[in-house]
Rosetta silent file (secondary structure, phi, psi, omega in degrees, C-alpha in Angstrom):
SEQUENCE: MSTDWGPVIVSTVLFILLSPGLLFQLPARTRVVAFGNVGTSGISILVHSILFFAILTILIIAIGIHIHAA
SCORE:     score description
SCORE:     0.000 S_00000001
   1 L     0.000  126.372 -179.637    0.000    0.000    0.000 S_00000001
   2 L  -100.062  149.858 -178.399    1.479    3.340   -1.032 S_00000001
   3 E  -109.475  139.045  178.640    0.936    6.603    0.767 S_00000001
   4 E   -89.019  109.360 -178.654    0.394    9.953   -0.953 S_00000001
   5 L   -96.331   -0.034 -178.619    2.900   12.418    0.543 S_00000001
   6 H   -55.957  -54.529 -179.553    2.150   15.229   -1.933 S_00000001
   7 H   -61.611  -34.293 -179.149   -0.272   17.205    0.266 S_00000001
   8 H   -67.991  -46.557 -177.523    1.989   16.839    3.319 S_00000001
   9 H   -68.764  -44.281  179.570    5.124   18.068    1.566 S_00000001
  10 H   -63.101  -42.509  179.274    3.360   20.912   -0.282 S_00000001
  11 H   -62.939  -41.869 -179.505    1.629   22.048    2.931 S_00000001
  12 H   -65.079  -45.822 -179.406    4.896   22.036    4.888 S_00000001
  13 H   -64.606  -44.089  178.705    6.804   24.003    2.246 S_00000001
  14 H   -65.148  -37.554  178.479    3.987   26.545    1.853 S_00000001
  15 H   -61.613  -41.872  179.640    3.677   26.939    5.627 S_00000001
  16 H   -69.006  -46.094 -176.671    7.367   27.771    5.889 S_00000001
  17 H   -70.388  -32.813 -175.833    7.412   30.103    2.879 S_00000001
  18 L  -100.343   14.830  174.483    4.156   31.903    3.739 S_00000001
  19 L   -66.056  124.507 -176.421    4.780   32.454    7.447 S_00000001
  20 L   -59.687  126.896  177.081    4.082   36.171    7.936 S_00000001
  21 L    93.602  -13.088 -179.210    7.291   38.112    8.446 S_00000001
  22 L   -74.921  -64.798  175.395    9.698   35.322    7.516 S_00000001
  23 L   -94.673  -44.374  178.961   10.314   36.121    3.837 S_00000001
  24 E  -151.858  163.382  177.253    7.756   38.880    3.392 S_00000001
  25 E  -131.850  125.751 -177.921    4.792   40.427    5.146 S_00000001
  26 L  -128.583  115.822   -9.360    1.675   41.475    3.273 S_00000001
  27 L   -82.005  148.779  176.941    0.387   44.064    4.352 S_00000001
  28 L   -85.367  174.535 -177.094    3.178   45.568    6.409 S_00000001
  29 L   -72.460  -39.400 -177.058    2.642   48.206    9.064 S_00000001
  30 L  -109.856  -20.155 -179.702    4.058   51.143    7.125 S_00000001
  31 L  -128.062  177.828  177.827    4.166   49.790    3.546 S_00000001
  32 L   -74.487  -44.876 -179.861    2.205   47.353    1.432 S_00000001
  33 L  -130.230  135.403  174.414    4.965   44.719    1.437 S_00000001
  34 E  -125.405  135.770 -178.813    7.936   44.362    3.780 S_00000001
  35 E  -105.265  134.972  177.807   10.726   41.848    3.221 S_00000001
  36 L    70.448   17.051  178.958   12.576   40.143    6.071 S_00000001
  37 L   -85.872  128.680 -177.327   10.418   41.799    8.723 S_00000001
  38 L   -88.361  -13.891  178.503    9.956   39.553   11.752 S_00000001
  39 L   -77.728  160.951  179.972    6.977   41.450   13.131 S_00000001
  40 L  -148.713  169.514  178.227    3.413   40.576   12.193 S_00000001
  41 L  -139.981  171.127 -179.443   -0.162   41.736   12.663 S_00000001
  42 H   -65.163  -39.777  178.009   -3.610   40.186   12.670 S_00000001
  43 H   -64.135  -40.906  179.041   -4.408   41.447    9.178 S_00000001
  44 H   -63.539  -40.531  177.674   -1.131   40.006    7.894 S_00000001
  45 H   -62.933  -41.458  178.819   -1.941   36.615    9.420 S_00000001
  46 H   -64.185  -45.655 -179.993   -5.356   36.677    7.737 S_00000001
  47 H   -63.212  -44.144  179.688   -3.914   37.602    4.328 S_00000001
  48 H   -67.164  -33.452  176.387   -1.208   34.932    4.543 S_00000001
  49 H   -66.062  -41.896  177.982   -3.806   32.323    5.604 S_00000001
  50 H   -65.678  -42.480  176.072   -5.957   33.122    2.581 S_00000001
  51 H   -61.139  -43.587  179.282   -2.896   32.943    0.301 S_00000001
  52 H   -59.138  -48.624 -178.746   -1.884   29.605    1.864 S_00000001
  53 H   -63.629  -42.649 -178.267   -5.351   28.114    1.337 S_00000001
  54 H   -65.825  -46.877 -179.091   -5.636   29.393   -2.239 S_00000001
  55 H   -67.527  -40.988  178.693   -2.187   28.176   -3.347 S_00000001
  56 H   -62.599  -42.689  179.052   -2.599   24.829   -1.564 S_00000001
  57 H   -63.139  -42.417  179.485   -5.988   24.279   -3.205 S_00000001
  58 H   -64.572  -45.385 -176.588   -4.597   25.072   -6.646 S_00000001
  59 H   -70.467  -39.690 -174.518   -1.565   22.809   -6.236 S_00000001
  60 H   -85.834  -45.465 -174.284   -3.324   19.829   -4.642 S_00000001
  61 H   -90.658  -51.350 -174.585   -6.772   19.814   -6.261 S_00000001
  62 H   -73.670  -47.735 -179.595   -6.461   21.657   -9.583 S_00000001
  63 H   -84.313  -36.108  176.509   -2.951   20.567  -10.598 S_00000001
  64 L    79.047   57.317  178.268   -2.989   17.326   -8.607 S_00000001
  65 L   -77.122  124.491  179.462    0.464   17.008   -7.086 S_00000001
  66 L  -133.656  133.217  174.647    1.006   13.461   -5.822 S_00000001
  67 L  -126.688  112.854 -176.823    4.131   11.905   -4.335 S_00000001
  68 E  -102.305  132.760  177.040    3.755    8.194   -3.617 S_00000001
  69 E  -106.727  138.865 -177.540    6.031    6.315   -1.244 S_00000001
  70 L   -78.716    0.000    0.000    6.352    2.584   -1.529 S_00000001
């Protein structure tokens, strides 16, 4: 029986890349986008959550990324 690791790997990578303030923050406190800012806000968390859900849905359901382990 093989296990589909595609959703797990894609979710983990997106979670790391879309963590607010790690690579970028959208919206930032003083600008629209801030890069490398470690601070965050509630609005930024909401925007990054919506981006995470949208990109994950496109990659897993629409494109259908599957990684099977034996």
